[in-house]
C-alpha positions in Angstrom: 81.3 29.7 129.9 83.2 32.7 128.7 85.0 30.6 126.0 81.6 29.3 124.8 80.2 32.8 124.3 83.2 33.9 122.4 82.9 30.9 120.1 79.3 31.7 119.3 80.2 35.3 118.5 83.0 34.2 116.2 80.6 31.9 114.4 78.1 34.7 114.0 80.6 37.1 112.7 81.9 34.6 110.2 78.3 33.8 109.0 77.3 37.4 108.7 80.4 38.8 107.0 81.3 36.1 104.6 78.0 35.1 103.1 77.4 38.2 101.0 80.0 39.7 98.7 79.9 41.4 95.3 79.5 39.5 92.1 76.0 38.3 93.1 73.0 38.8 90.8 70.9 40.1 93.7 73.5 42.4 95.2 74.0 46.2 94.9 77.6 47.2 95.4 80.2 49.9 95.1 84.0 50.2 95.3 84.0 53.3 97.5 82.3 54.5 100.6 79.1 56.5 100.2 79.2 60.3 100.7 75.6 61.4 99.8 72.8 60.1 102.0 70.1 60.1 99.3 71.9 58.9 96.3 74.6 56.6 97.6 73.8 55.3 101.1 72.3 51.8 101.2 69.0 51.2 103.2 68.1 48.4 105.6 64.9 48.0 107.5 62.8 45.6 109.6 59.4 47.3 108.9 59.6 49.5 111.9 63.3 50.5 112.2 65.3 51.6 109.3 68.8 52.8 108.6 70.9 54.3 105.8 74.5 53.1 105.8 77.6 54.9 104.5 80.3 52.2 104.8 82.9 54.8 105.6 86.5 53.8 106.5 87.7 56.4 108.9 84.1 57.2 110.0 81.1 54.9 109.6 77.7 56.7 109.6 74.5 55.0 110.5 71.5 57.3 110.1 68.4 55.7 111.6 64.6 56.0 111.7 61.6 54.6 113.5 58.4 54.9 111.5 56.1 56.4 114.2 58.2 59.5 115.0 55.8 62.1 113.7 54.9 65.7 114.7 51.3 66.8 114.2 48.0 65.5 115.5 44.4 64.8 114.5 44.2 68.2 112.8 47.6 69.3 111.6 49.6 66.9 109.4 53.0 67.7 110.9 55.9 65.7 109.3 57.7 62.4 109.6 61.0 63.0 111.6 64.5 61.8 111.5 65.4 59.8 114.6 69.1 60.0 115.0 72.6 59.1 114.0 75.5 56.8 115.0 79.0 57.7 114.2 81.9 55.3 114.6 85.2 57.0 114.3 88.2 54.6 113.7 91.8 55.3 114.7 93.3 53.5 111.8 97.1 53.8 111.8 97.1 54.8 108.1 94.3 55.8 105.8 95.7 53.6 103.0 92.9 51.3 101.8 92.9 48.5 99.2 90.2 46.3 97.7 87.3 48.2 99.2 83.7 47.0 98.6 80.4 47.8 100.2 77.3 45.8 99.2 73.7 45.2 99.9 72.7 41.6 99.5 68.9 41.4 98.7 68.7 37.6 99.2 69.8 38.0 102.8 68.8 41.6 103.5 72.3 42.4 104.8 74.8 45.2 104.3 78.5 44.4 104.0 81.8 46.3 103.9 85.2 44.8 103.2 88.6 46.3 102.7 92.3 45.9 103.4 94.4 48.3 105.4 98.0 47.9 106.7 98.0 44.3 105.7 94.8 43.4 107.6 91.3 42.6 106.3 88.4 44.5 107.9 84.8 43.3 107.5 81.4 44.6 108.6 77.8 43.3 108.4 74.6 45.1 109.2 71.0 43.8 109.2 67.6 44.8 110.5 66.1 42.0 112.5 62.3 42.0 112.4 61.4 39.3 115.0 63.5 41.0 117.7 63.1 44.6 116.4 66.7 45.5 116.5 69.4 46.8 114.1 72.6 44.7 114.4 76.1 45.8 113.1 79.2 43.6 113.4 82.8 44.6 112.9 85.6 42.1 112.4 89.3 42.1 111.5 91.9 39.5 110.5 94.2 40.7 113.3 93.6 40.9 117.0 93.3 44.3 118.6 92.8 46.0 115.2 89.9 48.2 116.2 90.2 51.4 118.3 88.0 54.5 118.2 84.9 56.1 119.5 81.1 55.6 119.0 78.8 58.6 119.2 75.0 58.5 119.4 73.1 61.7 118.2 69.5 62.6 118.7 68.1 64.4 115.6 66.2 66.7 118.0 69.1 67.5 120.2 68.4 65.5 123.4 71.3 65.0 125.8 73.0 61.7 125.4 73.6 59.5 128.5 75.5 56.3 128.9 77.2 53.6 130.9 80.2 51.3 130.3 78.7 49.5 127.3 75.7 51.6 126.1 74.5 55.0 125.0 70.9 56.3 125.3 68.8 59.3 124.6 65.1 60.2 125.1 62.9 63.2 124.4 59.5 64.5 123.6 58.2 66.2 120.4 56.0 69.3 120.4 52.9 67.1 120.1 54.0 65.3 123.4 55.0 62.1 121.5 57.8 60.5 123.6 60.7 58.7 122.0 64.0 57.1 122.9 66.9 55.1 121.5 69.6 52.9 123.0 72.9 51.6 121.5 74.7 48.7 123.2 78.0 47.1 122.4 79.4 43.6 122.8 83.1 43.1 122.1 85.9 40.6 122.1 89.4 41.6 123.3 90.5 45.1 124.3 88.5 47.5 126.4 85.3 49.6 126.0 84.4 52.5 128.3 82.3 55.6 128.6 84.2 58.9 127.8 83.2 62.6 128.2 84.8 65.4 126.1 85.5 69.0 127.2 81.8 69.9 126.4 80.6 67.0 128.6 79.4 65.0 125.5 79.6 61.3 126.1 80.8 58.6 123.8 81.9 55.0 123.9 85.7 54.6 123.5 87.0 51.2 122.3 90.7 50.3 122.4 92.6 47.4 120.8 89.3 45.4 120.3 89.4 42.3 118.1 85.8 42.5 117.0 82.5 44.1 118.2 78.8 44.1 117.6 76.4 47.1 118.0 72.7 46.7 118.8 70.5 49.7 118.1 66.9 50.0 119.3 64.5 52.9 119.1 60.8 53.4 119.8 58.1 55.9 120.6 54.9 55.8 122.7 52.7 55.9 119.6 49.7 53.7 119.4 47.7 53.1 116.2 44.4 53.2 118.3 42.5 56.4 118.7 40.9 54.8 121.8 44.4 55.1 123.3 44.6 58.7 122.2 47.4 57.5 119.9 49.7 56.8 122.8 50.7 53.6 124.6 53.8 52.4 126.5 57.0 54.0 127.7 59.7 54.0 124.9 62.4 53.7 127.5 60.9 50.6 129.0 60.2 49.2 125.5 63.9 49.7 124.5 65.1 48.1 127.8 62.8 45.1 127.3 64.0 44.7 123.7 67.7 44.7 124.7 67.1 42.4 127.6 65.4 39.9 125.2 68.2 40.2 122.7 70.8 39.4 125.2 69.0 36.2 126.1 69.9 35.0 122.6 73.1 34.3 120.9 74.1 36.5 118.0 73.9 33.6 115.7 70.3 33.1 116.7 69.5 36.7 115.9 71.0 36.4 112.5 69.2 33.0 111.8 65.9 34.5 113.0 66.4 37.5 110.7 67.1 35.2 107.7 64.2 32.9 108.3 61.8 35.7 108.7 62.9 37.8 105.8 63.4 34.9 103.3 60.0 33.5 104.1 58.7 36.6 102.2 61.5 37.4 99.7 62.1 33.9 98.4 58.5 33.4 97.3 59.0 35.2 94.0 61.8 34.7 91.4 62.2 36.0 87.9 64.8 35.4 85.1 64.4 37.1 81.8 66.4 37.1 78.6 70.1 36.4 78.3 72.1 36.8 81.6 75.5 38.4 81.4 77.4 37.3 84.5 80.2 39.6 83.8 77.8 42.5 84.5 77.7 41.4 88.2 81.4 42.3 88.5 80.7 45.9 87.7 79.6 48.3 90.4 75.9 49.1 90.4 76.4 52.7 89.3 78.6 51.5 86.4 75.8 49.0 85.4 73.3 51.9 85.3 75.6 54.0 83.1 76.4 51.0 80.7 72.7 50.1 80.5 72.1 52.9 78.0 74.5 51.3 75.6 73.6 47.6 76.2 70.6 46.2 78.0 71.2 44.3 81.1 68.3 41.9 82.0 69.8 41.0 85.3 69.8 44.7 86.3 66.1 44.9 85.3 65.4 42.0 87.6 67.7 43.4 90.3 65.7 46.6 90.4 62.4 44.6 90.6 63.7 42.5 93.6 65.1 45.7 95.2 61.5 47.1 95.1 60.3 44.0 96.9 63.2 44.3 99.4 62.2 47.9 100.1 58.5 47.0 100.7 59.4 44.1 103.0 61.9 46.5 104.8 59.4 49.3 105.3 55.9 47.6 105.7 55.4 44.7 108.1 52.3 43.5 109.9 51.8 45.3 113.2 53.4 48.5 112.0 52.6 51.5 109.9 52.5 51.6 106.1 55.4 52.8 103.9 55.3 56.6 103.5 56.7 58.7 100.6 60.2 57.6 101.5 59.4 54.1 102.9 60.7 54.8 106.4 64.1 56.3 105.5 64.4 60.0 106.2 67.2 62.3 107.4 65.3 65.5 107.8 62.8 67.0 110.3 61.3 69.0 107.4 61.3 66.4 104.6 59.8 67.1 101.2 56.0 66.8 101.2 56.4 66.0 104.9 57.4 62.4 103.9 53.6 61.9 104.3 50.9 59.5 103.2 50.0 61.3 99.9 46.5 60.2 98.9 46.4 61.2 95.2 48.6 58.4 93.9 51.7 57.9 96.0 50.6 55.8 99.0 48.4 53.8 96.7 51.3 53.1 94.3 53.4 51.9 97.2 51.1 48.9 97.5 50.5 48.0 93.8 53.2 45.2 94.0 52.1 43.8 97.3 49.6 41.2 96.1 51.0 40.4 92.6 54.6 39.9 93.8 53.5 37.6 96.6 53.9 40.0 99.6 50.3 40.1 100.8 51.4 40.3 104.4 53.2 43.6 103.6 49.9 45.0 102.4 48.3 44.6 105.8 49.8 47.8 107.4 48.2 49.9 104.7 44.8 48.2 105.2 45.0 48.6 109.0 46.1 52.2 108.6 42.9 52.9 106.6 40.9 51.2 109.4 42.6 53.3 112.1 41.9 56.6 110.5 38.2 56.2 110.0 36.7 58.0 113.0 39.0 61.0 112.7 38.3 61.3 109.0 34.5 61.1 109.6 34.7 64.1 111.9 36.9 66.1 109.6 34.7 65.2 106.6 31.5 66.4 108.5 33.1 69.8 109.0 33.8 70.2 105.3 30.8 68.4 103.9 28.0 68.7 106.5 25.3 66.1 106.4 27.1 63.3 104.5 27.7 59.8 105.8 31.0 58.1 105.5 34.3 60.0 105.0 37.1 61.1 102.7 40.5 62.6 103.0 42.8 65.6 102.1 45.9 65.1 100.0 48.5 65.1 102.8 47.9 62.7 105.7 49.7 61.6 108.9 49.5 58.7 111.4 47.0 60.4 113.8 44.3 61.2 111.2 45.5 64.7 110.7 45.6 66.1 107.2 46.4 69.2 105.1 46.5 70.7 101.6 43.4 70.4 99.3 40.6 68.0 99.8 41.1 64.9 97.6 37.5 63.7 97.7 38.1 60.5 95.7 41.1 59.7 97.9 39.1 57.4 100.3 37.6 55.6 97.3 41.1 54.9 96.0 42.0 53.7 99.5 39.1 51.3 99.3 40.5 49.7 96.1 43.3 48.3 98.2 40.8 46.7 100.6 39.0 45.0 97.7 42.2 43.9 96.0 43.5 42.2 99.1 40.3 40.1 99.0 40.4 39.7 95.2 43.9 38.1 95.4 43.3 36.0 98.5 39.6 35.2 98.7 39.4 35.4 102.5 35.7 35.9 103.1 36.1 36.4 106.8 38.4 39.4 106.1 36.0 40.7 103.5 33.0 40.5 105.8 34.5 41.7 109.1 37.2 44.1 108.0 36.9 45.4 104.4 33.1 45.4 103.8 32.1 47.9 106.5 34.7 50.4 105.2 33.7 49.9 101.5 30.1 50.5 102.5 30.7 53.7 104.4 32.8 55.2 101.6 30.0 54.3 99.2 27.7 56.2 101.5 29.8 59.3 101.3 29.4 59.3 97.5 25.8 58.3 97.7 25.3 61.6 99.6 27.8 63.7 97.8 27.2 63.0 94.1 25.3 65.5 92.0 22.3 64.3 90.1 21.6 66.1 86.8 18.4 66.7 85.0 19.5 64.4 82.1 19.8 61.5 84.5 23.6 61.4 84.7 25.4 61.6 88.0 28.7 63.4 88.5 31.2 64.1 91.3 31.0 67.9 92.1 34.0 70.2 92.1 36.5 67.6 91.0 40.1 68.3 90.4 42.4 66.4 88.1 45.3 66.0 90.6 48.0 68.7 90.5 46.8 69.6 87.0 43.4 71.2 87.6 41.1 72.9 87.0 38.1 72.4 89.3 34.8 71.4 87.7 32.0 68.8 87.9 32.5 65.5 86.3 36.3 65.3 86.2 37.3 62.0 84.6 39.6 61.0 87.4 36.9 61.3 90.1 34.3 59.5 88.0 36.5 56.6 87.3 37.5 56.0 90.9 33.9 56.2 92.0 33.0 53.7 89.3 35.7 51.4 90.6 34.5 51.8 94.2 30.9 51.0 93.3 31.9 48.0 91.2 34.0 46.6 94.0 31.2 47.1 96.5 28.7 45.3 94.3 31.0 42.4 93.9 31.7 42.3 97.6 27.9 42.1 98.3 27.6 39.3 95.7 30.5 37.4 97.3 29.0 37.7 100.8 25.4 37.4 99.7 24.4 40.4 101.9 22.8 43.8 101.7 20.9 43.2 98.4 18.8 46.4 98.6 21.8 48.7 99.0 23.8 46.7 96.6 21.2 47.3 93.9 21.0 51.0 94.8 24.8 51.4 94.3 24.7 49.4 91.1 22.1 51.8 89.8 24.2 54.8 90.8 27.2 53.3 89.0 25.3 52.8 85.8 24.2 56.4 85.9 27.7 57.8 86.4 29.1 60.0 83.6 31.2 57.7 81.6 34.6 58.3 80.0 34.5 60.3 76.8 36.6 60.5 73.6 37.7 64.0 72.6 38.2 65.8 69.4 41.7 64.5 68.6 40.8 60.9 69.7 42.1 61.3 73.2 40.4 60.1 76.4 39.2 63.3 77.9 40.7 64.5 81.2 37.7 66.7 81.8 34.0 66.6 80.8 34.7 69.5 78.5 36.9 68.7 75.5 39.8 71.0 76.5 42.8 68.6 76.5 46.0 70.0 75.0 47.9 67.5 72.8 51.1 69.3 73.7 50.6 68.9 77.4 53.4 66.8 79.0 52.2 66.9 82.6 53.5 64.1 84.9 50.0 63.2 86.2 47.9 61.2 83.8 45.1 60.8 86.3 42.3 60.4 83.8 43.6 57.0 82.8 42.8 55.5 86.2 40.1 53.4 84.6 42.9 51.6 82.6 45.1 51.1 85.6 44.8 50.5 88.5 41.1 50.4 87.6 39.4 47.9 85.3 36.7 50.0 83.6 38.8 50.3 80.4 40.5 47.3 78.7 41.8 46.2 75.3 39.4 43.3 75.3 36.1 44.8 76.6 36.3 48.5 75.6 38.7 48.7 72.6 37.6 52.2 71.6 38.3 53.6 75.0 41.5 51.7 75.2 42.6 53.3 71.9 41.7 56.7 73.3 43.8 56.0 76.4 46.7 55.1 74.1 46.3 58.4 72.2 46.4 60.4 75.5 49.3 58.4 76.8 51.3 58.9 73.7 50.7 62.6 73.8 51.9 62.9 77.4 55.3 61.4 76.4 57.5 58.7 77.8 59.9 60.8 80.0 58.9 62.1 83.4 59.6 61.9 87.1 60.2 58.5 88.6 56.7 57.6 89.9 55.1 58.9 86.8 57.3 56.7 84.6 56.4 53.7 86.8 52.6 54.4 86.3 53.2 54.7 82.5 54.8 51.3 82.6 51.6 49.9 84.1 49.4 51.8 81.6 51.3 50.4 78.6 51.2 46.9 80.0 47.4 47.1 80.4 47.3 48.3 76.8 49.2 45.1 76.1 52.0 46.9 74.4 55.0 45.3 75.9 57.5 47.1 73.7 56.3 50.5 74.8 56.2 49.4 78.4 59.8 48.4 78.0 60.7 51.8 76.5 59.4 53.4 79.8 61.3 50.7 81.8 64.5 51.5 79.9 64.0 55.2 80.5 63.4 54.5 84.2 66.9 52.9 84.6 68.7 56.2 84.0 71.3 57.6 86.4 69.3 60.4 88.0 72.0 62.1 90.0 75.5 61.7 91.3 77.7 63.7 93.6 77.6 67.3 92.7 74.6 67.0 90.3 71.5 69.0 90.8 68.6 66.8 92.0 66.2 68.7 89.8 67.6 66.8 86.8 64.5 64.6 86.4 63.5 61.0 87.1 65.4 57.8 87.0 67.3 56.1 89.8 70.2 57.1 91.9 73.5 55.2 92.4 71.8 53.2 95.2 68.8 52.4 92.9 66.4 54.5 94.9 63.9 56.3 92.6 64.2 60.0 91.9 61.0 62.1 91.9 63.3 64.1 92.5 64.2 64.0 95.4 63.9 60.4 96.5 60.5 58.8 96.6 59.8 55.1 97.1 56.6 54.9 95.0 58.6 54.8 91.8 60.6 51.8 93.0 57.4 50.0 94.0 55.4 51.1 90.9 58.2 49.6 88.8 57.7 46.2 90.4 54.0 46.3 89.6 54.7 47.3 86.0 57.0 44.4 85.4 54.4 42.0 86.9 51.7 43.5 84.8 53.8 42.8 81.7 54.0 39.1 82.7 50.5 38.3 84.1 47.1 40.1 84.3 44.0 39.0 86.0 41.7 42.0 86.3 39.2 40.9 83.6 38.0 37.7 85.1 40.6 35.4 83.4 44.4 35.0 83.8 46.4 36.3 80.9 49.8 34.8 80.6 52.5 37.1 79.0 50.0 39.8 78.0 52.7 42.4 77.3 56.1 40.6 77.0 58.5 42.9 75.1 60.8 41.7 72.4 63.8 42.0 74.7 62.4 39.3 77.0 61.0 37.0 74.4 64.0 34.7 73.9 63.5 33.0 77.2 62.4 33.5 80.7 60.8 32.0 83.8 58.9 33.3 86.8 57.7 31.6 89.9 55.5 32.9 92.7 53.5 35.5 90.7 50.0 36.0 92.1 46.8 36.4 90.2 43.3 37.3 91.4 41.3 34.4 92.6 43.9 33.1 95.0 46.1 31.8 92.2 49.9 31.4 92.2 51.5 31.3 88.7 54.8 29.7 87.7 55.7 29.6 84.0 58.5 29.5 81.5 58.6 30.8 78.0 60.7 30.7 74.9 60.5 32.9 71.7 57.6 34.8 73.3 55.5 31.7 73.8 54.6 30.0 77.1 56.1 26.5 77.1 55.1 25.4 80.5 53.0 26.7 83.4 51.7 25.7 86.8 48.7 27.2 88.6 48.2 26.5 92.3 45.7 27.7 94.9 44.6 27.0 98.4 41.6 25.3 97.0 41.0 23.2 93.8 39.1 25.3 91.3 38.4 25.9 87.6 39.7 29.0 86.0 39.9 30.5 82.5 43.3 31.4 81.2 44.6 33.1 78.0 47.8 31.4 76.8 49.6 32.2 73.6 46.6 34.0 72.3 44.0 31.3 73.1 41.5 30.9 75.9 41.5 27.7 77.9 39.7 26.3 80.9 42.0 24.6 83.4 41.8 23.0 86.8 44.0 24.7 89.4 45.9 22.4 91.6 45.5 22.6 95.4 48.6 23.4 97.3 
C-alpha cells in the first residue's frame, strides 16, 4: 500500500513540474527570483483563495489571501485584509544556482520554478485548485534527500501559530468579530518532518533529507453572503479541517487533474492569434519582451496580456464566491490603497467588461450575486440620505457587508444594473431575467423615478451630479444623465422581453425621452457638464462623460454620428497617456468610434514597463514585470479593461447587429483568427481574416435564429447554427 502511494505522488510531481516551462506563447517567465511583491511576484488563485509567489531559492515566499477577510460592517467600509504568509527556508549546501527559471503557465494555471544547484535539478509547481478549494505546492529534486529546511506559517494579524508533526495552523478574530483560520499540511517522500520550536517558542516544521514534498494550504472565514445570516456562517476551523480531510481522500494526481479540467473548461473557450508571430520572442523573459516592445511590436505579447486578463478573472471571480475587488483578490496589506474595495464609479464595473464577450459568463455571476446581496442594506442607507425615495443607490467605496464610505455616487447602482442587463443580453436566459435581474432593475428605476428633478421646460435632470473625481457638483451632469438613460433603456427592453409591467414600462420610457440629452460644446466637444465649461487643455484621467459611447450605447458612429464626432473631439483633447485603467477605457472608446489604429495606439502605450525594482511607483500607468496593471499602484481593472478593449476591436454587437472587425488596426490586418468570442443575442463568433477582410466566419447559438451582421462593410442576414 505504501509503495502504491509513493508511485502516485511521483506521477503527480512529474506531471505538475514538467508540463509547463518557458518558451511557451502563453507563459510569463523570468530568469531570476522575484523580490518585489507588487511588480514581480506571480499570482495564482481559485476564485476564493489566492497567492503571490516569489520563487526564491534560499527562501520561498507564498503570500496568500482569502477573499472574505474584511474589516468593517454595514456602516463602515473597513478594508480587505492580507491573510498570511508561508516561508520555506532551504538549507542548500551552496548558494550557487544555474539555469534558473520561474514561470506562470496560463494554459494550465500553474506556477513553476526550475534551477540547478550542486549538480542537482530542483523543480517546483504550484496551483490553486477550485473544486477542492486548496492551494497546492510541490517540491521535487533529481537527487534523494536533497531537501532540508524549515517551513513557517505567519498570520498577517499576529495570531499564535500552533502545529503538530505534519501541519501548522492559526486562527483569530478581526475587530468586527469576523473569525478566520488557516492550515498548512505537508506530505513528503523520504527523510523526516517534525514540529520545532525556537527560543521564542515560535513553531515551524523542520524537514531533513527529504526527497520531495507537497504543501496543502487552506484558509477560510465565517463570512456568509446572506444578510439573513448576519453575514456569518460556519466555523473556519471546522471548514479547514473538512477541506483537508476531503483532500487526503484523493490522490495528488486527482487534485491536479480536477484543477486542470475545471480551469481549462473556462480558459480554453477563447483563442486569439493576430499578425505575424515571432516564436523567438517567447525565449525572452517577459520583462525583456515588454522593454523590446517599444522598438518592435510583438503580437504574441499583446495576446498574452489578453489571456492573462482572462486568467486573472477566472482566478479571482468564481461562482459561489465574491467578485473581484480593486486588486482581484491579491493583497499584502491590512491598509491597502483605496481599501482594495469595490469602487463604484468605474472600477468594479470595468472588472467585468470582459466577462461576457470573452466567454467567461460564469465568472460574471459573483458580481451579479454581490449586487443582489447588498440590496437591503443599501435601501436602508439610501433612505437616510434621500428620505422618501424608493429603491437604492451607493457610495463610492463599498465592502462585502453593504457598508460604504466616501461621497455618494448616485448613478452607481444604475451602473451596477447595466451588468445585470448585459448578462441577459449575451445569454438570453429569460428565467434569470424574470426572477433575478428584473426586480433589481425595477427598484433602481424607482429610485431615479423619485429622485429626478423635473424642470419647467419639460426636461428632466439628475440633481447634484458630480463628474467622478473631476467635479464640480451641479444638476444635469452628463455622466449621470447617460447612465440613467442606459438604465431606463435596459429596463424598457427587459419589460418588452418578458411582456410584463406595461404601465410602468411606458412611464419609464417617457422619463427616458425627457432626460436632458448629450450636448455639443463650443469647440466641438461632447460636454462634460450642462454648462459649456470644458477646458480643451484638460488631461484628467476620468473621461466619464463618454459613458454613452462605452459601455453605454446611446452614442454610436452609425446612429448618432454628430455626437460620436463630439466624443472623438473630447477624447483627443484628453490625450492618449494616463493611468492603467484609464488607458484601458480609452481603448474601448476608440474601438467604439471604430478607429482601430487609435485604439491600437492606446494598447501600445499600455504595454509599457511601469516600474521595476527601485523605481518610484508614481511613474504612471502601464504594466509591471509580472504584467499586472499599474494605476499606480497595482489595480486589476486595467488588465480586465484591456481584454474588453481588444474584444471590442474585433466584434461589436451593441447596436442590434453583429459587426465583424469593426476596429481592426493596421498592425493586425495581415492575418488573424479568433474563436469563442461572444456577441449579444447568445451568439458565439469564430472567424479568420486576411488583409483586413473577414475570409471565413461561423456563428453558433443555443438556438437556431436569424441575425444581421456587418461583414467587410456590408450588411447581411444570416441563419445562426444551433450548437
